[in-house]
Every structure is written in structure tokens, then in C-alpha cells.
C-alpha positions in Angstrom: 12.6 2.5 20.3 14.8 -0.5 21.8 12.5 -3.1 20.3 13.0 -6.6 22.0 13.6 -9.2 19.3 11.4 -11.9 21.3 8.9 -9.3 22.8 5.7 -10.5 22.8 6.0 -14.0 20.5 2.6 -15.5 20.4 1.7 -18.1 18.4 3.2 -21.6 16.9 3.2 -24.1 13.9 0.4 -26.0 15.9 -1.7 -23.4 15.8 -1.4 -21.9 12.6 -2.0 -26.0 11.3 -5.0 -25.9 13.3 -6.4 -23.0 11.4 -5.1 -23.7 8.2 -6.8 -27.3 8.4 -10.5 -25.3 9.6 -9.8 -23.0 6.7 -9.2 -25.6 4.2 -12.2 -27.4 5.4 -14.7 -24.4 4.2 -13.2 -24.9 0.8 -16.3 -24.2 -1.7 -14.2 -25.3 -5.1 -12.1 -28.3 -6.4 -8.6 -28.2 -5.4 -7.5 -27.8 -9.3 -6.1 -24.4 -9.9 -4.5 -23.7 -13.4 -4.2 -27.2 -14.0 -2.2 -27.7 -10.3 -3.8 -29.5 -7.7 -3.4 -27.3 -4.8 -4.4 -29.5 -1.9 -1.8 -32.1 -2.8 0.6 -33.1 -0.2 3.1 -31.2 -1.1 1.2 -27.9 -1.4 -0.7 -28.7 2.0 3.2 -29.5 3.7 4.3 -26.0 2.2 1.3 -24.0 3.4 1.3 -25.7 6.7 5.3 -25.1 7.3 4.5 -21.4 6.8 4.8 -19.9 10.8 3.4 -17.0 12.2 5.9 -16.6 15.5 8.8 -16.9 12.9 7.5 -14.2 10.8 7.3 -11.8 13.9 10.3 -12.6 15.2 12.2 -11.7 11.8 10.2 -8.5 11.6 11.0 -7.4 15.2 14.2 -7.6 14.4 14.6 -6.0 11.1 12.8 -3.2 12.2 14.6 -3.0 15.9 17.1 0.1 16.1 19.7 -2.0 15.6 18.9 -1.9 12.1 18.7 1.5 11.8 16.0 1.9 9.4 17.4 0.0 6.7 18.4 3.0 4.4 20.3 1.7 1.4 24.1 1.9 1.3 24.3 2.7 5.2 25.5 0.8 8.0 22.1 -0.7 8.7 21.0 -1.6 5.4 24.1 -3.6 5.1 23.0 -5.6 8.5 19.5 -6.3 7.0 20.8 -7.3 3.7 23.6 -9.7 5.7 20.9 -11.2 8.3 18.5 -12.0 5.2 21.4 -14.1 3.5 22.3 -15.4 6.5 18.2 -16.7 6.9 18.7 -17.9 3.3 22.0 -20.0 4.0 20.3 -21.6 7.1 17.5 -22.7 5.1 19.9 -24.4 2.9 18.7 -22.4 -0.2 20.9 -22.0 -3.0 22.7 -18.6 -3.7 20.1 -16.9 -6.5 23.0 -14.7 -8.0 25.7 -17.5 -9.2 27.4 -18.2 -5.8 26.0 -15.0 -4.0 23.2 -14.5 -2.0 23.8 -10.9 -3.4 22.8 -9.0 -6.4 24.9 -5.7 -6.1 22.9 -2.3 -7.6 24.9 0.9 -7.6 23.3 3.9 -6.2 24.0 7.9 -6.4 23.0 8.9 -3.1 22.1 12.9 -3.4 21.4 15.0 -0.2 20.2 18.0 -1.6 20.2 21.6 -0.4 17.7 24.0 -2.6 16.9 27.3 -2.4 13.7 28.6 -4.3 12.8 32.1 -4.8 9.5 33.7 -6.7 9.3 37.1 -8.2 6.6 39.0 -9.8 7.1 39.8 -13.5 7.2 43.8 -12.6 10.1 42.5 -10.0 7.9 44.4 -6.8 6.9 41.2 -5.1 8.5 38.2 -4.1 8.4 34.8 -2.2 11.0 32.7 -0.9 9.4 29.6 0.6 10.4 27.6 3.4 12.7 24.6 2.7 10.5 21.4 3.6 7.7 23.6 5.8 6.5 24.6 2.4 8.4 22.8 -0.5 10.7 20.2 -0.9 13.6 19.9 -4.1 16.3 18.1 -5.6 17.5 17.8 -9.1 17.8 15.0 -10.9 21.0 15.8 -12.6 23.2 14.0 -10.0 25.7 17.5 -10.0 27.0 19.0 -6.9 25.5 22.4 -7.9 22.6 23.6 -10.3 21.4 26.8 -10.6 17.8 27.2 -12.4 15.7 30.4 -13.7 12.4 30.3 -15.8 9.3 31.8 -16.1 6.5 30.0 -14.6 3.7 28.0 -16.7 1.0 26.2 -15.5 0.0 23.1 -17.3 -2.8 22.1 -15.3 -2.3 18.3 -15.1 0.9 18.4 -17.0 -0.5 15.4 -19.3 -0.4 14.4 -22.7 -2.7 11.4 -23.2 -4.1 10.6 -26.9 -6.0 8.1 -25.8 -7.8 10.1 -23.5 -8.2 12.7 -25.8 -6.1 15.5 -23.4 -3.5 17.5 -23.9 -2.3 20.2 -21.7 0.7 21.2 -23.8 -1.1 21.7 -26.8 0.8 24.4 -28.8 2.7 25.4 -25.7 6.2 25.8 -25.9 7.9 25.1 -22.4 11.6 24.4 -23.3 13.2 26.5 -20.3 10.2 27.1 -18.3 9.7 26.1 -14.7 6.6 24.1 -14.8 3.1 24.6 -12.1 1.2 21.5 -11.9 -1.5 19.4 -10.2 -1.3 15.9 -9.1 -3.7 13.1 -9.7 -5.6 13.0 -13.1 -8.8 14.9 -14.5 -10.7 11.8 -13.9 -9.6 10.8 -10.1 -10.0 14.6 -8.9 -11.5 16.5 -11.7 -14.5 14.5 -12.4 -13.8 13.9 -16.0 -15.3 11.0 -17.6 -12.3 10.8 -20.2 -10.2 8.8 -17.7 -10.9 6.3 -15.2 -13.0 8.0 -12.6 -11.6 7.2 -9.2 -9.1 4.7 -10.3 -5.8 6.6 -10.9 -4.3 5.9 -14.0 -0.6 6.4 -14.9 -0.8 9.9 -15.8 -1.9 11.0 -12.3 1.4 9.6 -10.9 3.7 12.3 -9.9 6.6 10.3 -11.8 4.7 10.9 -15.0 4.6 14.6 -14.5 8.3 14.9 -14.2 9.2 12.3 -17.1 6.9 14.5 -19.1 8.3 17.6 -18.1 11.9 16.5 -19.1 10.9 15.1 -22.2 9.3 18.8 -23.3 12.7 20.3 -22.4 11.2 22.1 -19.4 14.2 23.5 -16.4 11.8 22.2 -14.0 8.6 20.7 -12.4 6.8 22.2 -9.3 4.0 20.0 -8.4 1.2 21.1 -6.2 0.5 19.2 -3.0 -3.2 18.3 -1.7 -3.9 15.5 0.8 -6.8 14.7 -1.0 -5.4 14.8 -4.5 -1.6 12.9 -3.7 -3.6 10.6 -1.2 -0.8 11.3 1.9 -0.1 14.1 4.0 2.4 16.8 3.5 4.5 15.2 6.7 5.2 12.3 4.4 6.2 14.5 1.2 8.6 16.2 3.7 9.6 12.8 5.5 10.2 11.3 2.7 12.7 14.2 0.9 14.5 15.0 3.9 17.7 13.2 3.7 19.5 11.3 0.9 18.0 10.5 -1.8 19.1 7.1 -4.3 18.9 7.3 -7.5 20.4 4.5 -10.6 22.8 6.6 -12.4 22.0 8.6 -15.1 22.9 7.5 -18.8 25.3 9.9 -20.7 23.1 11.9 -23.1 20.0 11.3 -21.4 18.3 15.3 -20.6 17.3 15.6 -16.7 15.2 18.8 -15.3 17.6 20.9 -13.1 14.6 21.0 -10.8 12.0 18.8 -9.2 9.8 19.9 -6.9 6.7 20.0 -4.9 4.6 23.1 -2.8 2.3 23.0 0.2 -1.3 24.4 -0.8 -0.7 27.1 0.9 2.7 28.1 -0.9 0.9 27.6 -3.8 -1.7 29.8 -3.3 1.0 32.7 -1.8 3.3 32.2 -4.7 0.7 32.5 -7.4 -0.8 36.0 -5.3 2.3 37.3 -6.7 0.7 37.2 -10.0 -2.3 38.1 -9.3 -3.8 34.8 -10.0 -6.0 32.6 -7.5 -5.4 28.5 -7.5 -9.0 27.9 -7.5 -9.6 29.4 -10.7 -6.5 27.6 -12.4 -7.7 24.3 -10.9 -11.5 24.7 -12.6 -9.9 25.6 -15.5 -7.3 22.7 -15.7 -10.6 20.1 -15.0 -12.5 20.9 -18.1 -11.3 19.4 -21.6 -9.8 21.6 -24.1 -7.6 23.3 -21.2 -3.5 24.8 -22.4 -0.9 25.4 -20.6 -1.0 29.1 -19.2 2.2 31.4 -18.7 2.0 33.2 -15.3 3.5 37.0 -15.2 5.9 35.2 -12.3 9.5 34.3 -12.3 11.2 31.3 -10.6 14.9 31.1 -9.8 17.3 29.3 -7.1 20.1 26.8 -6.8 20.6 23.6 -5.5 23.8 22.5 -3.8 23.7 18.7 -3.6 25.7 16.2 -1.5 26.8 13.4 -4.3 28.2 10.3 -3.8 28.0 6.8 -5.0 27.1 3.4 -2.8 26.5 0.2 -3.2 23.2 -1.3 -2.3 22.0 -5.0 -2.9 19.4 -7.0 -3.8 19.2 -10.6 -1.5 18.5 -13.5 -3.8 18.1 -17.2 -3.4 16.8 -19.7 -5.5 14.9 -22.7 -5.6 15.6 -24.7 -9.2 13.4 -26.0 -11.0 12.7 -29.7 -11.5 11.8 -29.9 -15.3 14.5 -29.1 -17.7 12.4 -28.1 -20.4 10.7 -24.9 -17.6 13.5 -24.7 -15.4 15.1 -21.5 -16.9 11.2 -19.8 -16.6 11.7 -18.3 -13.6 8.2 -16.8 -11.1 10.4 -14.4 -8.8 8.7 -13.2 -5.2 9.7 -9.7 -4.5 9.7 -7.7 -1.2 11.4 -5.0 -0.3 13.8 -4.4 3.1 14.9 -1.1 2.7 13.3 1.9 4.6 14.2 5.6 5.3 16.9 4.8 7.5 17.7 7.3 9.9 15.9 11.1 9.4 14.5 14.2 11.0 13.4 13.4 14.7 9.9 13.7 15.6 8.9 13.2 19.6 13.0 12.7 19.8 12.9 9.8 17.8 15.0 9.6 14.4 15.0 6.3 13.3 12.3 5.1 10.8 12.1 1.5 11.7 9.6 0.5 9.0 8.0 -2.7 10.6 5.2 -2.8 8.9 6.5 -0.9 6.0 8.2 -3.5 5.5 10.1 -5.9 7.7 6.7 -7.8 7.1 7.0 -8.4 3.9 10.6 -9.1 3.8 9.9 -11.5 7.0 7.5 -13.4 5.0 9.8 -13.8 1.8 12.0 -15.7 4.2 9.4 -17.9 5.2 8.7 -18.2 2.1 12.1 -19.8 0.8 12.1 -22.3 4.0 8.6 -23.4 2.7 9.9 -24.0 -0.6 13.3 -25.4 0.8 11.4 -27.9 3.2 8.9 -29.0 0.3 9.8 -33.4 -0.8 9.6 -32.2 -4.5 10.8 -28.9 -6.4 8.3 -27.0 -8.1 8.4 -27.4 -12.1 9.9 -24.3 -12.9 12.4 -22.3 -10.8 11.5 -20.0 -7.6 14.0 -17.1 -7.2 13.2 -15.3 -3.8 14.2 -11.6 -3.8 14.5 -9.2 -1.0 14.9 -6.0 -3.0 16.7 -2.9 -2.1 15.9 1.2 -2.9 12.2 0.6 -3.3 11.8 3.7 -1.3 13.7 5.6 -3.4 11.8 4.5 -6.3 11.7 1.0 -6.8 15.0 1.2 -7.9 16.5 -2.4 -6.7 13.3 -4.5 -8.5 14.1 -2.2 -11.5 17.6 -3.6 -11.6 16.5 -7.2 -11.0 14.0 -7.1 -13.6 16.3 -5.6 -16.3 19.0 -8.3 -15.1 17.7 -11.8 -14.0 20.5 -13.7 -12.4 19.2 -16.9 -13.6 16.6 -17.4 -17.0 13.8 -15.5 -17.3 11.2 -14.0 -15.6 7.7 -15.1 -16.2 5.6 -13.5 -13.2 6.0 -11.7 -10.2 4.5 -12.1 -6.7 4.9 -9.0 -4.6 4.4 -8.8 -0.6 4.6 -5.3 0.8 3.4 -4.2 4.2 1.4 -7.3 5.0 -1.0 -7.7 7.9 0.3 -7.2 11.2 -2.8 -8.3 13.2 -5.1 -11.7 12.9 -6.7 -13.7 10.0 -9.2 -12.3 7.9 -12.0 -13.3 5.7 -10.8 -12.1 2.7 -7.4 -11.1 0.5 -7.0 -8.0 -1.6 -5.1 -8.4 -4.9 -3.7 -5.5 -6.9 -3.1 -5.9 -10.8 -5.1 -9.3 -11.3 -7.6 -7.7 -14.1 -4.3 -7.0 -16.4 -3.0 -10.9 -16.6 -4.4 -14.3 -16.2 -2.8 -14.2 -12.5 -5.7 -12.4 -11.3 -7.9 -15.7 -12.2 -5.4 -18.0 -10.0 -5.7 -15.5 -7.1 -9.7 -15.5 -7.3 -9.5 -19.5 -7.5 -7.3 -19.8 -4.8 -9.3 -17.4 -2.5 -12.0 -19.8 -3.3 -10.3 -22.9 -2.2 -9.2 -21.2 1.2 -12.6 -19.7 1.7 -12.1 -16.2 1.3 -13.5 -13.6 -0.8 -11.4 -12.2 -3.0 -11.3 -8.3 -3.1 -9.6 -5.9 -5.9 -7.9 -2.6 -5.0 -9.5 -0.7 -1.8 -7.9 2.7 -2.5 -8.1 2.9 -6.5 -7.3 6.3 -6.2 -3.9 6.1 -4.7 -2.4 3.8 -7.4 -0.5 1.9 -5.5 -0.2 -0.5 -8.4 2.0 1.8 -9.3 4.1 2.5 -6.7 5.3 -1.1 -5.3 8.0 -3.5 -6.5 5.7 -5.6 -8.8 5.5 -2.5 -11.0 9.0 -3.0 -12.3 8.1 -6.4 -13.4 5.2 -5.2 -15.2 7.1 -2.6 -17.2 9.5 -5.1 -18.5 5.9 -7.2 -19.7 6.5 -9.7 -17.1 2.6 -10.5 -15.4 2.8 -9.4 -12.0 0.2 -9.6 -8.9 0.2 -7.7 -5.3 -1.1 -9.2 -3.1 -2.6 -7.1 -0.3 -4.2 -7.7 3.0 -7.8 -8.3 3.6 -10.1 -5.9 5.4 -12.7 -8.3 7.0 -11.0 -9.6 10.4 -12.4 -12.9 11.6 -14.3 -12.2 14.8 -14.1 -8.6 14.6 -16.9 -5.7 13.8 -17.0 -4.4 10.2 -15.2 -1.7 9.6 -11.8 -3.0 11.7 -9.9 -3.5 8.7 -10.2 0.5 7.0 -9.7 1.9 10.5 -6.5 0.1 11.3 -5.1 1.4 7.5 -6.3 4.7 8.2 -4.5 5.1 11.5 -1.2 3.4 10.5 -1.3 5.9 7.3 -1.8 8.7 9.9 0.1 8.1 12.5 2.7 5.6 11.6 3.5 5.4 7.7 6.7 6.7 6.8 7.3 8.0 10.5 9.4 7.0 13.4 6.2 5.1 14.9 6.2 2.4 12.4 7.6 0.1 15.0 6.8 -3.4 16.7 3.3 -3.0 18.8 2.5 -5.8 21.5 -0.8 -6.0 19.4 1.0 -7.1 16.5 0.1 -11.0 16.7 1.1 -11.6 12.9 -1.8 -14.3 12.0 -2.9 -12.5 9.0 0.7 -12.4 8.2 0.9 -16.1 8.2 -2.7 -16.4 6.1 -1.0 -13.8 3.5 2.2 -16.0 3.2 0.2 -18.9 2.9 -2.0 -17.7 -0.4 1.1 -16.1 -1.6 2.9 -19.5 -1.5 0.0 -21.2 -3.2 -0.1 -18.5 -5.7 4.1 -18.9 -6.3 3.1 -22.9 -6.2 0.5 -22.8 -9.2 2.1 -20.7 -11.5 5.8 -22.6 -10.9 3.8 -26.1 -11.7 1.3 -24.7 -14.5 1.6 -26.3 -17.6 1.9 -22.4 -19.3 3.2 -19.4 -18.0 0.6 -16.6 -17.0 -0.6 -14.6 -19.7 -1.8 -10.6 -20.3 -5.5 -11.1 -21.2 -6.8 -9.1 -24.2 -6.4 -5.2 -23.8 -4.3 -5.0 -21.2 -2.0 -1.8 -21.4 0.8 -3.4 -20.1 1.3 -6.5 -22.7 4.2 -6.0 -24.8 1.9 -6.5 -28.3 0.0 -3.4 -26.8 -2.2 -1.2 -29.1 -1.9 1.7 -26.9 0.3 4.9 -28.0 4.1 4.4 -26.5 5.3 5.7 -23.8 8.2 7.5 -24.7 12.1 7.3 -23.6 12.5 4.7 -21.4 9.3 2.4 -21.3 10.1 -0.9 -22.3 7.0 -2.5 -22.8 3.7 -0.3 -22.5 1.7 3.1 -22.5 2.5 6.0 -20.0 -1.5 5.9 -19.2 -0.3 3.0 -17.6 3.2 2.4 -16.8 6.0 4.7 -16.3 8.3 6.0 -18.8 12.0 5.9 -17.4 13.1 5.8 -14.1 12.1 7.4 -10.6 14.5 9.6 -8.6 12.9 9.8 -5.1 10.6 8.1 -2.6 7.7 6.4 -4.7 5.6 5.7 -1.8 5.4 9.6 -0.4 4.3 8.7 -3.7 5.5 5.2 -4.2 7.5 3.2 -2.1 4.7 1.0 -0.3 
């Protein structure tokens, strides 16, 4: 699509100010939140300066064909980064990485060309699934050629969770084996009361399952996809893994499986048929407490030839130094990823995955936040870092690097914005992660102040909290909040928000059709950005930094079981142990 940057612009800062005045007129609470007066002239100036037309214009450019889908290490990705840096500079913000707006991040780019074959134990039956139609596969070894071979073991959900009294691997030796497992956890799809019901734990995420298989020395792990268990269709999986994938370079001495893969439900049924086993019977068994891994009379073998190259992308960062010399090194960071999937498999003749909502929108909001902070007559007490991060669609890679390598001071909070509201204003706002730290209290007080209803995760079974950049900071022990769009649109019928989200997920998410549409007014984007500004302003000026709530599984002093190699701060039931190597939103990017 050829997108005109100026096409369809509507709204103005004057209109926005009128809407804001109406909103604040409906305030139902005193204006002090965590010791900070959010009705002060400075705070009001910050939110009144946020302009929906500016957010729309930037979103239109960042998601235009000129930026070619903004994949890391590509011309389009570099163009997007340069544009963001120029916006930071034009606003007068200080570079966030010493004298530069760029924080370089080295990636290993891997384009896999896999071959996979299944054979019954007696050698009489064979099945070779079709790449992309039946399966996707890659190797995390970052090598040009990898071969694998092993007997297949069905491991149920592939979970070892002591706190839930669940161990699918109990008594099993899976070293050197090819594992076959289910997505999600027994609470989400199996009805078990041992987990968190419909609320997905990290044990249910595909990243955990690959990590656990590697810790046990498996040769490979194959996950069975269903739309119900994964929360997205096969097209999302196929599109996310059909091109070049990016990873952080492996550390010497770390063990990595030879094979990581997904198969469709139909392909799983066919390959299990070689072993004379029903998928339904295996799933039923896997849902029962006490299930343990089951060896199958089945052998898997194949190879993965990969095009491997190193490339450098960059996080784009700008700094607002704190005015309080005793608090200046405490940094509140706003994050939003600017990368998307680049140029990939064509759909209806269109091969550019523009990523307007995901996440040109959030990136544009970060730029608008930067301009809002710079226009203030008074700086916040703590420092504020505005970070447009790279590599989210490849597994939160840029934010993981930033969380480990703060370019200034140390992080005390992260506020993340990803795939924000492209339509009009809502009467509510949604947060993810607020139940774990005092940031949730800040969010609820601010929504009351603004006359909005506060809501939690609207799709807890999909694990969105684990799938965007705030989770990189959670893994480092930093309280974080993911501000999502509301669902109750002002002046529109009940259920409009849910219908729009369902349509987006079905027709545009991780597809070339995620483009700017005429009906995207961005009034809701400005509203969401205003709330984000106030949240950061409160945290940056509060007497104390945010704190984890007692019993939070993410707190550094957590009493939960350790996560194993790579997990900095938390138990695997809540946070990952190690990095991810592919699209965490097919999975997990946004």
C-alpha cells in the first residue's frame, strides 16, 4: 500500500484540550496521587499538549511503505530509527545514550530452511509435513547447518512447576529426544484447579517450554498449535517464522536444542497416526494430575540449513534529566517498540507488513510524550528515558538489552505502550501487571481522577503481560505497567471495542493489512498517551519509587522457586528463564 502521510488527518490540539477539560470536569477524586498533585499547572500543561493529529501523522509515516515494515537491520528499520531520533532532536531532548540517540544492539539474523521427517518405529510408515503449511521450524544454535534425530516423547504441557505440584517430566529421561508438547497450561485449557484457571501463567507460554526442554538436554521440542490453546491462528505462526528471525548472540558454553518447531493440529494428528496413537487420548491424559512423559513408537529426523548473518539495530533513546540531585539516577523509562515484520510472504499481492497499530502507533505516542516532557516549565524530580526499542517482534530483544544496560542511572519503573487505540475516546482504560506492584494503585487513582473506569486484563488466557517489552524489565526486578486501550467507546454501542479487537486480530494482526485506515481518528490514542504521561509524571515525582506488592512472583526477594539458568529475578511460573529466539507475539511480540 502507498500511504499518504497527510491523508485523513483530523483533530487539533484545541479540540483535544476541550475534550480534556470535559474529562477533568468529571473528576471524582482528589487530585493528589502518590503524593503528587496531578492537577497542577505543570501536569495539566503536559497532558493538554498531547495532540491526536500529530500522533496520527507520525503513525502514518512510520507505517507507510517507505519504511518497508521496519524489520531490524533493514533499510526500512534504519529509516524508522533515524526518523524517531530526528523527532527527539527536533523536540530539543537530550540524547539518551551519552551523546547519541542510538543504543546499538547486535542481532544474529537467521533464515531457516528446514526439512522434517517422521517415521514409525517399525520403519513401515513415513510422513514428511510441508514447511509453512504444516509446520515451522528453526534452530537456536545460530549455525549454518544443523542435523537432528531422535525418538519422540509426548511430554503433555511440558511443565515442571513445584508450586503447582505438577511435573510432566517426573521420572523421565528426555536427553537427546525430540519432545512433542501442548501449548498453554493445565489451568487454561485443561480445567485444572492447580494453576490460575483462565489466567495464563508463564508455564503456558511457548518460550518456557523450549527453555525447559533445553535445560533437560532434549534434542528438540515441537509444539502442537490450535487456535484455542495458542490464542491466535496458524497464519500468525506462519507469518512470524517465515522469514529472517533475530536473536541475541549465544553465550559460549550454553546448551541449545537443535530443533524448535510448531506443527498444526492436523499435522500432529497425522504424525501420531504413524504411532497408532490418538491426539485426543494424549490430550486427555495430559490434563490429569500425575501425568508423566510418554515415549512414542515414533522417530523424528531432519536438518535445518540456515542463512546466518550478524547485523546491528538500535534502540532509540532520549533523556529528560531529573531536577533532584538525590533522585536523578533513578530512571522512569517509557518503552514502545518500533520494529515490525518487514517484507515477507505476500498476501493478496502485498508483501509489506506495515504494522500501523503494531506498533507505529505506540512509537508515535512515545514521540508525543517526549515532546510533552520537553515543553514543561519544570523537569520531574527523577529522570525520564523515552525509549523506542527494536527487536520486540523477535522476542523482546531490544528491551531485554536496554533493561540489562541502562544508558543512564538505574531503572525504577517501566511504562509500556504497544498497539494503542486507533479510534475514538473510551470511558475506561486497561492495564496489565498492576496487580504485582504499586503501579497498579497509581493507575487506578489516575483513572478515577480522569473519570475513567479501570480494568484489568481483558484476555487473561492469552498471556499478553508476557508478550510485550515491559516484561524485559519485570525479569530484571523492575516494577512495570502495560497500559492498554479501553474497550467501552464513548457514544458507541456496548461491545464495539471487543468487536474491533476481534476484527483486528483476525484480519490485520501480523498481516500486510495492518495499515492506516481512514476511520483511525486517534482520539483514543491521545487519551491513552495522556494517561501514560500522568503515570510517568507521578512516578517521577513521588516520594518513593514503585514497589512490588507482598507475594509478587516477580519481586527480587521472591520466595517462589528459582527459574533456572537465565532468569534474573523470578520463578518460571511468572517470568522466563532465558531469552527468546523468535516472534513472541506469534507468540509474544505484541
